DSSP file (Angstrom, degrees, kcal/mol; ACC not computed):
  #  RESIDUE AA STRUCTURE BP1 BP2  ACC     N-H-->O    O-->H-N    N-H-->O    O-->H-N    TCO  KAPPA ALPHA  PHI   PSI    X-CA   Y-CA   Z-CA
    1    1 A X              0   0    0      0, 0.0     2,-0.1     0, 0.0   165,-0.1   0.000 360.0 360.0 360.0 133.9  142.7   72.7   99.0
    2    2 A X        -     0   0    0    163,-0.3    58,-0.1     1,-0.1     2,-0.1  -0.451 360.0-101.0 -77.7 152.8  142.5   76.5   98.8
    3    3 A X  E     -a   60   0A   0     56,-1.0    58,-1.7    -2,-0.1     2,-0.4  -0.405  34.1-144.9 -72.9 157.1  144.9   78.7  100.6
    4    4 A X  E     -ab  61  29A   0     24,-2.5    26,-2.4    56,-0.2     2,-0.5  -0.986   8.7-161.8-130.8 131.0  143.8   80.2  103.9
    5    5 A X  E     -ab  62  30A   0     56,-2.0    58,-2.9    -2,-0.4     2,-0.6  -0.955  11.9-146.9-112.4 121.3  144.8   83.7  105.3
    6    6 A X  E     -ab  63  31A   0     24,-4.1    26,-2.3    -2,-0.5     2,-0.7  -0.782   9.1-160.6 -89.7 126.2  144.3   84.4  109.0
    7    7 A X  E     -a   64   0A   0     56,-3.3    58,-1.9    -2,-0.6    61,-0.2  -0.878  13.7-145.4-112.6 104.5  143.4   87.9  109.6
    8    8 A X        -     0   0    0     -2,-0.7    63,-0.1    25,-0.4     4,-0.1  -0.176   3.9-136.4 -66.6 156.7  144.0   88.9  113.3
    9    9 A X        -     0   0    0      2,-0.2    28,-0.3    58,-0.1    57,-0.1   0.133  50.4 -67.8 -90.0-149.6  142.0   91.3  115.4
   10   10 A X  S    S+     0   0    0     30,-0.1     2,-0.1    26,-0.1    56,-0.1   0.666 110.3  70.6 -81.4 -22.8  143.4   93.9  117.7
   11   11 A X  S    S-     0   0    0     26,-0.2     2,-0.8    25,-0.1    26,-0.5  -0.428  85.9-112.4 -97.2 169.4  145.0   91.5  120.3
   12   12 A X        -     0   0    0     24,-0.2    -2,-0.1    -2,-0.1    26,-0.0  -0.891  40.7-124.9-102.0  98.7  147.9   89.2  120.0
   13   13 A X        -     0   0    0     -2,-0.8    22,-0.0     1,-0.1    -5,-0.0  -0.157  24.2-115.2 -48.9 135.7  146.5   85.7  120.2
   14   14 A X    >   -     0   0    0      1,-0.1     3,-1.7     2,-0.0     6,-0.3  -0.283  32.2 -99.6 -66.3 161.3  147.9   83.5  122.9
   15   15 A X  T 3  S+     0   0    0      1,-0.3    -1,-0.1     5,-0.1    -2,-0.1   0.844 124.2  50.0 -48.0 -42.6  149.9   80.4  121.9
   16   16 A X  T 3  S+     0   0    0      4,-0.1    -1,-0.3     5,-0.1     5,-0.1   0.575  81.4 123.4 -78.6 -11.1  146.8   78.2  122.6
   17   17 A X  S X> S-     0   0    0     -3,-1.7     4,-2.3     1,-0.1     3,-0.6  -0.204  71.7-120.7 -46.2 137.1  144.4   80.3  120.5
   18   18 A X  H 3> S+     0   0    0    133,-0.8     4,-1.8     1,-0.3   136,-0.1   0.728 113.3  55.0 -57.8 -26.2  142.6   78.4  117.7
   19   19 A X  H 3> S+     0   0    0      2,-0.2     4,-1.9     1,-0.2    -1,-0.3   0.869 109.1  47.5 -73.9 -37.8  144.1   80.7  115.1
   20   20 A X  H <> S+     0   0    0     -3,-0.6     4,-2.1    -6,-0.3    -2,-0.2   0.922 112.6  49.8 -66.3 -45.7  147.7   80.0  116.3
   21   21 A X  H  X S+     0   0    0     -4,-2.3     4,-2.2     1,-0.2    -2,-0.2   0.913 109.1  50.5 -65.9 -38.3  147.0   76.3  116.4
   22   22 A X  H  X S+     0   0    0     -4,-1.8     4,-1.7     1,-0.2     7,-0.2   0.923 111.2  49.3 -62.8 -44.0  145.5   76.4  112.8
   23   23 A X  H  < S+     0   0    0     -4,-1.9    -1,-0.2     1,-0.2    -2,-0.2   0.895 113.9  47.1 -63.3 -38.3  148.7   78.2  111.6
   24   24 A X  H  < S+     0   0    0     -4,-2.1    -2,-0.2     1,-0.2    -1,-0.2   0.908 117.8  40.6 -72.6 -40.5  151.0   75.6  113.4
   25   25 A X  H  < S+     0   0    0     -4,-2.2     2,-0.4     1,-0.2    -2,-0.2   0.583 112.5  49.3 -92.3 -13.1  149.1   72.6  112.1
   26   26 A X    ><  -     0   0    0     -4,-1.7     3,-1.7     3,-0.2    -1,-0.2  -0.957  57.8-160.8-132.5 113.5  148.4   73.4  108.5
   27   27 A X  T 3  S+     0   0    0     -2,-0.4    -1,-0.1     1,-0.3    -4,-0.0   0.737  94.7  61.5 -63.6 -21.7  151.0   74.7  106.1
   28   28 A X  T 3  S+     0   0    0    -25,-0.1   -24,-2.5     2,-0.0     2,-0.6   0.621  89.6  82.3 -75.4 -12.1  148.3   76.0  103.8
   29   29 A X  E <   +b    4   0A   0     -3,-1.7     2,-0.3    -7,-0.2   -24,-0.2  -0.866  61.7 166.2 -98.8 113.9  147.1   78.3  106.6
   30   30 A X  E     -b    5   0A   0    -26,-2.4   -24,-4.1    -2,-0.6     2,-0.5  -0.843  39.4-103.5-128.1 162.6  149.2   81.4  106.8
   31   31 A X  E     -b    6   0A   0     -2,-0.3     3,-0.3   -26,-0.2   -24,-0.2  -0.764  14.5-147.0 -88.5 128.7  148.8   84.8  108.6
   32   32 A X  S    S-     0   0    0    -26,-2.3     2,-0.3    -2,-0.5    20,-0.2   0.846  95.0 -10.1 -59.7 -33.8  147.8   87.8  106.3
   33   33 A X  S    S-     0   0    0    -27,-0.6   -25,-0.4    -3,-0.1    -1,-0.3  -0.841  89.2-100.3-158.2 134.0  150.0   89.7  108.7
   34   34 A X        -     0   0    0     -3,-0.3   -27,-0.0    -2,-0.3     2,-0.0  -0.212  48.6-102.3 -53.1 131.7  151.5   88.5  111.8
   35   35 A X        +     0   0    0      1,-0.2    -1,-0.1   -22,-0.0   -23,-0.1  -0.341  39.4 177.4 -65.8 142.1  149.5   89.7  114.8
   36   36 A X        -     0   0    0      1,-0.3   -24,-0.2   -25,-0.1    -1,-0.2   0.525  35.4-131.1-115.5 -14.7  151.2   92.6  116.6
   37   37 A X        +     0   0    0    -26,-0.5    -1,-0.3   -28,-0.3   -26,-0.2  -0.370  52.4  27.1  87.8-175.3  148.6   93.3  119.2
   38   38 A X  S    S+     0   0    0     -2,-0.1     2,-0.1     2,-0.1   -27,-0.1  -0.293  85.4  56.9 -64.0 154.8  147.1   96.6  120.1
   39   39 A X  S    S-     0   0    0    -28,-0.0     2,-0.7     0, 0.0    -3,-0.1   0.547  70.7-147.7 -86.8 156.3  146.5   99.3  118.8
   40   40 A X        -     0   0    0     -2,-0.1     2,-0.7    -4,-0.0   -30,-0.1  -0.802  13.4-170.8 -86.7 113.7  144.4   98.2  115.9
   41   41 A X     >  -     0   0    0     -2,-0.7     4,-2.2     1,-0.2     3,-0.5  -0.911   9.8-157.1-114.2 102.5  144.9  100.6  113.0
   42   42 A X  H  > S+     0   0    0     -2,-0.7     4,-2.5     1,-0.2     5,-0.2   0.844  88.8  50.5 -43.5 -50.1  142.4   99.8  110.3
   43   43 A X  H  > S+     0   0    0      1,-0.2     4,-2.6     2,-0.2    -1,-0.2   0.921 113.0  47.3 -60.7 -40.2  144.3  101.3  107.3
   44   44 A X  H  > S+     0   0    0     -3,-0.5     4,-1.8     2,-0.2    -2,-0.2   0.879 112.3  50.3 -67.2 -41.5  147.4   99.3  108.3
   45   45 A X  H  X S+     0   0    0     -4,-2.2     4,-2.0     2,-0.2    -1,-0.2   0.846 111.9  46.4 -66.0 -41.4  145.4   96.2  108.7
   46   46 A X  H  X S+     0   0    0     -4,-2.5     4,-2.8    -5,-0.2    -2,-0.2   0.930 111.6  51.7 -73.5 -45.9  143.7   96.5  105.3
   47   47 A X  H  X S+     0   0    0     -4,-2.6     4,-2.0    -5,-0.2    -2,-0.2   0.849 110.6  48.8 -61.5 -33.5  147.0   97.3  103.5
   48   48 A X  H  X S+     0   0    0     -4,-1.8     4,-2.9    -5,-0.2    -1,-0.2   0.938 113.5  46.6 -66.2 -43.3  148.5   94.1  105.1
   49   49 A X  H  X S+     0   0    0     -4,-2.0     4,-3.1     1,-0.2     5,-0.3   0.941 109.5  53.6 -65.3 -42.4  145.6   92.0  104.0
   50   50 A X  H  X S+     0   0    0     -4,-2.8     4,-2.7     1,-0.2    -1,-0.2   0.960 109.5  49.3 -57.4 -50.3  145.6   93.5  100.5
   51   51 A X  H  X S+     0   0    0     -4,-2.0     4,-1.0     1,-0.2    -1,-0.2   0.930 113.5  45.0 -58.4 -42.8  149.3   92.5  100.1
   52   52 A X  H  < S+     0   0    0     -4,-2.9     3,-0.3   -20,-0.2     4,-0.2   0.899 113.9  49.5 -69.9 -32.3  148.8   89.0  101.3
   53   53 A X  H >< S+     0   0    0     -4,-3.1     3,-0.7     1,-0.2    29,-0.3   0.924 117.6  41.0 -68.5 -39.6  145.6   88.6   99.1
   54   54 A X  H 3< S+     0   0    0     -4,-2.7    -1,-0.2    -5,-0.3    -2,-0.2   0.484  90.6  85.4 -86.1  -4.3  147.4   89.8   96.0
   55   55 A X  T 3< S+     0   0    0     -4,-1.0     2,-0.3    -3,-0.3    -1,-0.2   0.501 100.7  28.4 -72.3  -8.4  150.7   88.1   96.6
   56   56 A X    <   -     0   0    0     -3,-0.7    26,-0.3    -4,-0.2     4,-0.1  -0.985  66.4-139.8-148.1 148.1  149.3   85.1   94.9
   57   57 A X  S    S+     0   0    0     -2,-0.3     2,-0.3     2,-0.1     3,-0.1   0.585  73.5 106.3 -87.1  -8.8  146.7   84.4   92.2
   58   58 A X  S    S-     0   0    0      1,-0.1    -2,-0.1   -56,-0.0    24,-0.1  -0.571  83.8-104.8 -71.4 130.7  145.4   81.3   94.0
   59   59 A X        -     0   0    0     -2,-0.3   -56,-1.0    24,-0.1     2,-0.3  -0.165  39.1-147.7 -54.5 142.3  142.0   82.1   95.6
   60   60 A X  E     -ac   3  83A   0     22,-1.9    24,-3.6   -58,-0.1    25,-1.0  -0.782  13.2-145.1-109.4 149.9  142.1   82.5   99.4
   61   61 A X  E     -ac   4  85A   0    -58,-1.7   -56,-2.0    -2,-0.3     2,-0.3  -0.999  25.0-144.7-106.9 125.2  139.7   81.8  102.1
   62   62 A X  E     -ac   5  86A   0     23,-2.2    25,-3.5    -2,-0.5     2,-0.5  -0.663  11.6-166.0 -89.6 137.7  140.0   84.5  104.7
   63   63 A X  E     +ac   6  87A   0    -58,-2.9   -56,-3.3    -2,-0.3     2,-0.4  -0.971  16.1 179.6-125.5 114.1  139.6   83.6  108.4
   64   64 A X  E     -ac   7  88A   0     23,-2.7    25,-3.1    -2,-0.5     2,-0.4  -0.912  14.5-161.0-123.8 140.2  139.1   86.7  110.6
   65   65 A X  E >   - c   0  89A   0    -58,-1.9     3,-2.4    -2,-0.4    25,-0.2  -0.976  57.8 -40.1-123.3 132.9  138.6   86.9  114.3
   66   66 A X  T >> S+     0   0    0     23,-2.4     3,-2.2    -2,-0.4     4,-0.6  -0.256 135.5   9.9  59.2-122.2  137.1   90.0  116.1
   67   67 A X  H 3> S+     0   0    0      1,-0.3     4,-1.6     2,-0.2     3,-0.4   0.696 119.7  73.8 -70.9 -13.1  138.4   93.3  114.6
   68   68 A X  H <> S+     0   0    0     -3,-2.4     4,-1.9     1,-0.2    -1,-0.3   0.770  89.4  61.2 -64.7 -24.2  139.9   91.2  111.8
   69   69 A X  H <> S+     0   0    0     -3,-2.2     4,-1.9    20,-0.2    -1,-0.2   0.847 102.3  49.2 -63.8 -38.1  136.3   90.9  110.5
   70   70 A X  H  X S+     0   0    0     -4,-0.6     4,-2.9    -3,-0.4    -2,-0.2   0.848 105.6  58.7 -73.6 -34.4  136.2   94.6  110.1
   71   71 A X  H  X S+     0   0    0     -4,-1.6     4,-3.2     1,-0.2    -2,-0.2   0.948 107.0  47.1 -48.7 -53.5  139.5   94.4  108.3
   72   72 A X  H  X S+     0   0    0     -4,-1.9     4,-2.9     2,-0.2    -2,-0.2   0.901 112.2  47.3 -58.1 -45.9  137.9   92.1  105.8
   73   73 A X  H  X S+     0   0    0     -4,-1.9     4,-1.2     2,-0.2    -1,-0.2   0.935 115.7  47.8 -63.4 -42.8  134.7   94.3  105.4
   74   74 A X  H >X S+     0   0    0     -4,-2.9     4,-0.9     2,-0.2     3,-0.5   0.941 113.1  48.6 -54.3 -55.4  137.0   97.5  105.0
   75   75 A X  H >X S+     0   0    0     -4,-3.2     4,-3.1     1,-0.3     3,-1.2   0.905 110.5  48.1 -57.4 -49.0  139.1   95.6  102.6
   76   76 A X  H 3< S+     0   0    0     -4,-2.9    -1,-0.3     1,-0.3    -2,-0.2   0.760 107.0  59.5 -62.1 -26.7  136.2   94.4  100.4
   77   77 A X  H << S+     0   0    0     -4,-1.2    -1,-0.3    -3,-0.5    -2,-0.2   0.782 120.3  23.6 -64.8 -36.8  134.9   97.8  100.4
   78   78 A X  H << S+     0   0    0     -3,-1.2     2,-0.2    -4,-0.9    -2,-0.2   0.668 120.8  35.3-111.6 -24.9  138.1   99.2   98.8
   79   79 A X     <  -     0   0    0     -4,-3.1     2,-0.3    -5,-0.2    -1,-0.0  -0.785  53.3-147.0-135.3 167.7  139.7   96.4   96.9
   80   80 A X        +     0   0    0     -2,-0.2     2,-0.3    -3,-0.0    -3,-0.0  -0.896  31.0 137.8-126.4 163.7  139.4   93.3   94.9
   81   81 A X        -     0   0    0     -2,-0.3     2,-1.9     2,-0.1   -27,-0.1  -0.945  63.6 -53.1 174.5 172.4  141.5   90.2   94.8
   82   82 A X  S    S+     0   0    0    -29,-0.3   -22,-1.9   -26,-0.3     2,-0.4  -0.450  70.5 147.5 -71.4  83.7  141.4   86.4   94.6
   83   83 A X  E     +c   60   0A   0     -2,-1.9   -22,-0.2   -24,-0.2    -2,-0.1  -0.982  24.0 178.9-121.8 129.7  139.2   85.7   97.6
   84   84 A X  E     -     0   0A   0    -24,-3.6    24,-1.1    -2,-0.4     2,-0.3   0.747  64.9 -23.3 -95.9 -30.0  136.9   82.7   97.4
   85   85 A X  E     -cd  61 108A   0    -25,-1.0   -23,-2.2    22,-0.2     2,-0.4  -0.974  53.7-133.9-169.3 170.5  135.2   82.9  100.8
   86   86 A X  E     -cd  62 109A   0     22,-1.9    24,-2.5    -2,-0.3     2,-0.7  -0.979   5.1-154.0-147.5 134.3  135.5   84.2  104.4
   87   87 A X  E     -cd  63 110A   0    -25,-3.5   -23,-2.7    -2,-0.4     2,-0.8  -0.939  20.5-165.1-102.3 112.6  134.9   82.8  107.9
   88   88 A X  E     -cd  64 111A   0     22,-3.3    24,-2.6    -2,-0.7     2,-0.5  -0.838   5.4-162.0-103.6  92.1  134.1   86.0  110.1
   89   89 A X  E     -cd  65 112A   0    -25,-3.1   -23,-2.4    -2,-0.8   -20,-0.2  -0.725  61.1 -31.4 -92.4 123.1  134.4   84.9  113.7
   90   90 A X  S    S-     0   0    0     22,-2.5    -1,-0.2    -2,-0.5    23,-0.1   0.820  70.9-157.9  33.6  66.9  132.7   87.2  116.3
   91   91 A X        -     0   0    0     -3,-0.4     2,-0.3    21,-0.2    -1,-0.2  -0.383  17.9-124.2 -61.8 136.6  133.0   90.6  114.6
   92   92 A X        -     0   0    0    -26,-0.2     2,-1.4    -2,-0.1    28,-0.2  -0.608   7.3-123.8 -84.4 148.8  132.7   93.4  117.2
   93   93 A X        +     0   0    0     26,-1.9     2,-0.6    -2,-0.3    -1,-0.1  -0.650  55.9 148.2 -85.1  75.3  130.2   96.3  117.2
   94   94 A X    >   +     0   0    0     -2,-1.4     3,-0.5     1,-0.1    -2,-0.1  -0.934  27.0 174.8-125.1 111.6  132.9   99.1  117.3
   95   95 A X  G >   +     0   0    0     -2,-0.6     3,-2.5     1,-0.2    -1,-0.1   0.573  66.1  89.7 -86.0  -9.5  132.2  102.3  115.6
   96   96 A X  G 3  S+     0   0    0      1,-0.3    -1,-0.2     3,-0.0     3,-0.1   0.806  84.5  55.1 -59.6 -22.4  135.5  103.9  117.0
   97   97 A X  G <  S-     0   0    0     -3,-0.5    -1,-0.3     1,-0.4     2,-0.2   0.333 126.2 -91.2 -97.6   8.5  137.4  102.6  113.9
   98   98 A X  S <  S-     0   0    0     -3,-2.5     2,-0.4     2,-0.1    -1,-0.4  -0.449  70.2 -29.6 110.4 176.7  134.9  104.5  111.5
   99   99 A X        -     0   0    0     -2,-0.2     2,-0.4    -3,-0.1    -4,-0.1  -0.528  67.8-129.4 -65.3 121.9  131.6  103.4  109.9
  100  100 A X        -     0   0    0     -2,-0.4    -1,-0.1     1,-0.1    -2,-0.1  -0.595  28.5-103.1 -76.4 123.3  131.8   99.8  109.3
  101  101 A X        -     0   0    0     -2,-0.4    -1,-0.1   -31,-0.2   -27,-0.1  -0.123  34.4-173.4 -51.1 136.9  131.0   98.8  105.7
  102  102 A X        +     0   0    0      2,-0.1     2,-0.3    29,-0.1    -1,-0.1   0.001  44.0 111.7-118.7  24.5  127.4   97.3  105.5
  103  103 A X  S    S-     0   0    0    -30,-0.1     3,-0.1     1,-0.1    28,-0.1  -0.743  80.8 -84.0-107.7 159.3  127.3   96.1  101.8
  104  104 A X        -     0   0    0     -2,-0.3    29,-0.2     1,-0.1    28,-0.2  -0.287  45.5-119.3 -64.4 133.5  127.2   92.6  100.7
  105  105 A X        -     0   0    0     27,-1.9    -1,-0.1     1,-0.1     4,-0.1  -0.457  19.8-126.4 -70.5 143.5  130.8   91.0  100.5
  106  106 A X  S    S+     0   0    0     -2,-0.1     2,-0.3   -30,-0.1    -1,-0.1   0.089  87.7  52.4 -83.6  25.8  131.6   89.9   97.0
  107  107 A X  S    S-     0   0    0    -21,-0.0   -22,-0.2    26,-0.0     2,-0.1  -0.953 101.3 -78.3-150.3 167.9  132.4   86.3   98.1
  108  108 A X  E     +d   85   0A   0    -24,-1.1   -22,-1.9    -2,-0.3     2,-0.3  -0.443  57.3 176.8 -72.7 139.5  130.7   83.6  100.1
  109  109 A X  E     -d   86   0A   0     24,-0.4    26,-2.2   -24,-0.2     2,-0.4  -0.995  26.6-155.4-144.6 151.7  131.0   84.2  103.8
  110  110 A X  E     -de  87 135A   0    -24,-2.5   -22,-3.3    -2,-0.3     2,-0.6  -0.989  11.9-153.5-123.8 135.3  129.9   82.9  107.2
  111  111 A X  E     -de  88 136A   0     24,-3.0    26,-3.0    -2,-0.4     2,-0.6  -0.916  10.0-152.0-105.9 129.0  129.6   85.0  110.4
  112  112 A X  E     -de  89 137A   0    -24,-2.6   -22,-2.5    -2,-0.6     2,-0.3  -0.904  17.8-175.2 -98.5 120.4  130.0   83.2  113.5
  113  113 A X  E     - e   0 138A   0     24,-2.8    26,-2.6    -2,-0.6     2,-0.3  -0.790  14.8-146.1-117.1 157.2  128.2   84.7  116.4
  114  114 A X    >   -     0   0    0     -2,-0.3     3,-0.7    24,-0.2    27,-0.2  -0.922  16.3-135.4-118.1 144.7  128.1   83.9  120.2
  115  115 A X  T 3  S+     0   0    0     25,-2.8     7,-0.3    -2,-0.3    26,-0.2   0.730 105.4  31.9 -70.7 -22.1  125.0   84.3  122.5
  116  116 A X  T 3  S+     0   0    0     24,-0.5    -1,-0.2    27,-0.2     2,-0.1   0.088  78.8 147.7-124.5  27.2  127.1   85.9  125.3
  117  117 A X    X   -     0   0    0     -3,-0.7     3,-0.5    26,-0.2    27,-0.1  -0.449  42.4-145.2 -63.1 132.3  129.9   87.8  123.4
  118  118 A X  T 3  S+     0   0    0      1,-0.2    -1,-0.2    -2,-0.1     3,-0.1   0.682  95.0  47.4 -73.2 -18.5  130.8   90.9  125.4
  119  119 A X  T 3  S+     0   0    0      1,-0.2   -26,-1.9   -29,-0.1     2,-0.3   0.475 117.6  26.9 -96.4 -14.9  131.5   92.9  122.2
  120  120 A X    <   -     0   0    0     -3,-0.5    -3,-0.2   -28,-0.2    -1,-0.2  -0.992  67.4-132.2-155.7 143.6  128.4   92.2  120.2
  121  121 A X     >  -     0   0    0     -2,-0.3     4,-2.2     1,-0.1     3,-0.2  -0.535  35.2-108.2 -92.6 165.7  124.7   91.2  120.7
  122  122 A X  H  > S+     0   0    0     -7,-0.3     4,-2.6     1,-0.2     5,-0.2   0.935 121.6  55.4 -56.1 -44.1  123.0   88.4  118.9
  123  123 A X  H  > S+     0   0    0      1,-0.2     4,-1.7     2,-0.2    -1,-0.2   0.849 105.8  50.4 -54.4 -36.3  121.1   91.1  117.0
  124  124 A X  H  > S+     0   0    0     -3,-0.2     4,-2.4     2,-0.2    -1,-0.2   0.852 108.3  51.1 -67.9 -37.6  124.2   92.7  115.9
  125  125 A X  H  X S+     0   0    0     -4,-2.2     4,-2.4     1,-0.2     5,-0.2   0.932 110.5  51.3 -61.8 -43.4  125.6   89.4  114.7
  126  126 A X  H  X S+     0   0    0     -4,-2.6     4,-2.2     1,-0.2     5,-0.2   0.870 109.7  49.3 -68.9 -34.4  122.4   88.9  112.7
  127  127 A X  H  X S+     0   0    0     -4,-1.7     4,-2.8    -5,-0.2    -1,-0.2   0.888 109.3  51.6 -65.8 -39.5  122.7   92.4  111.2
  128  128 A X  H  X S+     0   0    0     -4,-2.4     4,-2.3     2,-0.2     6,-0.2   0.892 111.4  47.4 -64.8 -40.3  126.2   91.9  110.2
  129  129 A X  H  X>S+     0   0    0     -4,-2.4     5,-2.9     2,-0.2     4,-0.7   0.939 115.6  45.2 -60.4 -48.4  125.3   88.6  108.4
  130  130 A X  H ><5S+     0   0    0     -4,-2.2     3,-1.1    -5,-0.2    -2,-0.2   0.965 115.6  45.9 -63.4 -50.5  122.3   90.2  106.7
  131  131 A X  H 3<5S+     0   0    0     -4,-2.8    -1,-0.2     1,-0.3    -2,-0.2   0.908 116.2  44.2 -62.0 -41.6  124.3   93.2  105.6
  132  132 A X  H 3<5S-     0   0    0     -4,-2.3   -27,-1.9    -5,-0.2    -1,-0.3   0.436 111.6-117.6 -85.6   1.9  127.3   91.4  104.4
  133  133 A X  T <<5 +     0   0    0     -3,-1.1   -24,-0.4    -4,-0.7     2,-0.3   0.854  67.0 147.0  67.2  36.5  125.1   88.7  102.6
  134  134 A X      < -     0   0    0     -5,-2.9    -1,-0.2    -6,-0.2   -24,-0.2  -0.734  55.7-111.7-110.2 151.9  126.6   86.0  104.9
  135  135 A X  E     -e  110   0A   0    -26,-2.2   -24,-3.0    -2,-0.3     2,-0.5  -0.375  33.8-135.8 -65.8 155.3  125.4   82.8  106.4
  136  136 A X  E     -e  111   0A   0    -26,-0.2     2,-0.6    -2,-0.1   -24,-0.2  -0.971  16.0-165.9-120.5 122.0  125.0   83.2  110.2
  137  137 A X  E     -e  112   0A   0    -26,-3.0   -24,-2.8    -2,-0.5     2,-0.7  -0.927  14.3-143.8-111.3 120.2  126.3   80.3  112.4
  138  138 A X  E     -e  113   0A   0     -2,-0.6   -24,-0.2   -26,-0.2     3,-0.1  -0.821  13.8-172.7 -83.1 113.0  125.2   80.4  116.0
  139  139 A X        -     0   0    0    -26,-2.6     2,-0.2    -2,-0.7   -25,-0.2   0.461  36.2-127.4 -85.5 -10.2  128.2   79.1  118.0
  140  140 A X        -     0   0    0    -27,-0.3   -25,-2.8     1,-0.1     2,-1.6  -0.548  61.0 -24.0  90.6-161.4  126.1   79.0  121.3
  141  141 A X  S    S+     0   0    0    -27,-0.2    -1,-0.1   -26,-0.2   -27,-0.1  -0.666  83.8 135.8 -92.0  87.3  127.3   80.8  124.5
  142  142 A X    >   -     0   0    0     -2,-1.6     3,-2.0     1,-0.4     4,-0.2   0.039  54.7-133.8-122.4  27.7  131.0   80.8  123.8
  143  143 A X  T 3  S-     0   0    0      1,-0.3    -1,-0.4     2,-0.1   -26,-0.2  -0.261  72.5 -25.3  60.9-138.5  131.9   84.3  124.8
  144  144 A X  T 3  S-     0   0    0    -28,-0.1    -1,-0.3   -27,-0.1   -78,-0.1   0.301  87.7-117.3 -92.9  11.0  134.3   86.1  122.2
  145  145 A X  S <  S+     0   0    0     -3,-2.0     2,-0.2     1,-0.2    -2,-0.1   0.927  74.9 120.6  48.6  51.1  135.5   82.6  121.0
  146  146 A X  S > >S-     0   0    0     -4,-0.2     5,-2.1  -129,-0.1     3,-1.0  -0.642  83.0 -80.3-127.4-176.1  139.1   83.4  122.1
  147  147 A X  G > 5S+     0   0    0      1,-0.2     3,-1.5     3,-0.2     5,-0.1   0.833 123.5  59.5 -48.3 -48.6  141.7   82.0  124.5
  148  148 A X  G 3 5S+     0   0    0      1,-0.3    -1,-0.2     2,-0.1    -5,-0.0   0.720 107.2  46.5 -62.2 -26.9  140.1   83.6  127.5
  149  149 A X  G < 5S-     0   0    0     -3,-1.0    -1,-0.3     2,-0.2    -2,-0.2   0.283 129.2 -90.6-106.8  14.7  136.9   81.7  126.9
  150  150 A X  T < 5S+     0   0    0     -3,-1.5     2,-0.6     1,-0.2    -3,-0.2   0.683  73.6 145.2  92.2  24.8  138.6   78.3  126.4
  151  151 A X      < +     0   0    0     -5,-2.1  -133,-0.8     1,-0.2    -2,-0.2  -0.871  18.1 121.6-119.5  97.2  139.2   78.2  122.7
  152  152 A X  S    S+     0   0    0     -2,-0.6  -134,-0.2  -135,-0.3    -1,-0.2   0.716  81.7  28.5  -1.0-136.8  142.1   76.5  122.1
  153  153 A X        -     0   0    0     -3,-0.1    -1,-0.2    -2,-0.1     2,-0.2  -0.306  66.7-177.2 -54.7 137.9  140.8   73.7  120.0
  154  154 A X     >  +     0   0    0   -136,-0.1     4,-2.0    -3,-0.1     3,-0.2  -0.605   7.2 173.1-145.7  73.2  137.7   74.7  117.9
  155  155 A X  H  > S+     0   0    0      1,-0.2     4,-1.8     2,-0.2     5,-0.1   0.822  79.7  54.7 -52.5 -35.8  136.6   71.6  116.0
  156  156 A X  H  > S+     0   0    0      1,-0.2     4,-2.1     2,-0.2    -1,-0.2   0.949 107.0  49.5 -60.5 -47.9  133.4   73.4  114.8
  157  157 A X  H  > S+     0   0    0      1,-0.2     4,-2.5     2,-0.2     5,-0.2   0.876 108.5  53.7 -60.3 -43.0  135.4   76.2  113.3
  158  158 A X  H  X S+     0   0    0     -4,-2.0     4,-2.7     1,-0.2    -1,-0.2   0.888 109.0  50.1 -54.2 -38.8  137.7   73.5  111.6
  159  159 A X  H  X S+     0   0    0     -4,-1.8     4,-2.5     1,-0.2    -2,-0.2   0.920 111.2  48.2 -75.9 -36.3  134.5   72.0  110.0
  160  160 A X  H  X S+     0   0    0     -4,-2.1     4,-2.0     2,-0.2    -1,-0.2   0.876 113.4  47.5 -69.5 -36.0  133.3   75.5  108.8
  161  161 A X  H  X S+     0   0    0     -4,-2.5     4,-3.4     2,-0.2     5,-0.2   0.958 110.0  51.9 -66.8 -50.1  136.7   76.2  107.3
  162  162 A X  H  X S+     0   0    0     -4,-2.7     4,-2.3     1,-0.2     6,-0.2   0.921 109.2  50.2 -55.2 -46.9  136.9   72.9  105.6
  163  163 A X  H  <>S+     0   0    0     -4,-2.5     5,-3.0     1,-0.2    -1,-0.2   0.933 112.1  48.2 -57.6 -43.5  133.5   73.5  104.0
  164  164 A X  H ><5S+     0   0    0     -4,-2.0     3,-1.2     3,-0.2    -2,-0.2   0.916 110.7  50.5 -64.8 -40.4  134.5   76.9  102.8
  165  165 A X  H 3<5S+     0   0    0     -4,-3.4  -163,-0.3     1,-0.3    -1,-0.2   0.890 115.9  40.8 -62.6 -38.6  137.8   75.6  101.4
  166  166 A X  T 3<5S-     0   0    0     -4,-2.3    -1,-0.3    -5,-0.2    -2,-0.2   0.255 112.4-117.7 -88.5   8.8  136.2   72.9   99.5
  167  167 A X  T < 5 +     0   0    0     -3,-1.2    -3,-0.2    -4,-0.2     2,-0.2   0.796  67.2 138.7  57.7  32.8  133.2   75.0   98.5
  168  168 A X      < -     0   0    0     -5,-3.0    -1,-0.2    -6,-0.2     2,-0.1  -0.510  61.6 -85.3 -99.8 168.3  130.8   72.9  100.2
  169  169 A X        -     0   0    0     -2,-0.2    -1,-0.1     1,-0.1    -3,-0.1  -0.376  28.6-138.9 -66.4 151.1  127.7   73.8  102.3
  170  170 A X  S    S+     0   0    0     -7,-0.1     2,-0.4    -3,-0.1    -1,-0.1   0.416  81.4  81.7 -95.0   3.6  128.4   74.6  105.9
  171  171 A X              0   0    0      1,-0.1    -2,-0.1    -8,-0.1     0, 0.0  -0.910 360.0 360.0-104.8 131.3  125.4   72.8  107.2
  172  172 A X              0   0    0     -2,-0.4    -1,-0.1     0, 0.0    -2,-0.0   0.484 360.0 360.0 -61.5 360.0  125.5   69.0  107.6
């Protein structure tokens, strides 16, 4: 089983957030950097991700939520390292952090989009997936897929992560 690095967004996930649950329940799931909460500073987030990715030669699967997805895109535009795949959950359309890289990621990736996310439209999720060369997984109307919208447990995300870690297809 491949190691997994969690890439937090700009907020500090609540204890019941699915990322926190995954980190508690699976010793192979670690934080690329422990979430600190706002403000989100892209260069600091990218540096922390780079340190985590290159700390081990074993390939990693990155799991990013919200602004953490932007961290992965910024990292991939500047660095290389042993990354096998990425699960990019509800990336926000936020230009305040600079132009978001729109080139294909050099590893397999899945963008998870929500039909009623307050930070990104369905069309913007489609654009992210196309530009990054990622599969698009429509999670339905699930808000921002965070604690505020009831995610806690996220079995569908666990299935997607498992498929990426095992190098399998994400579709049943």
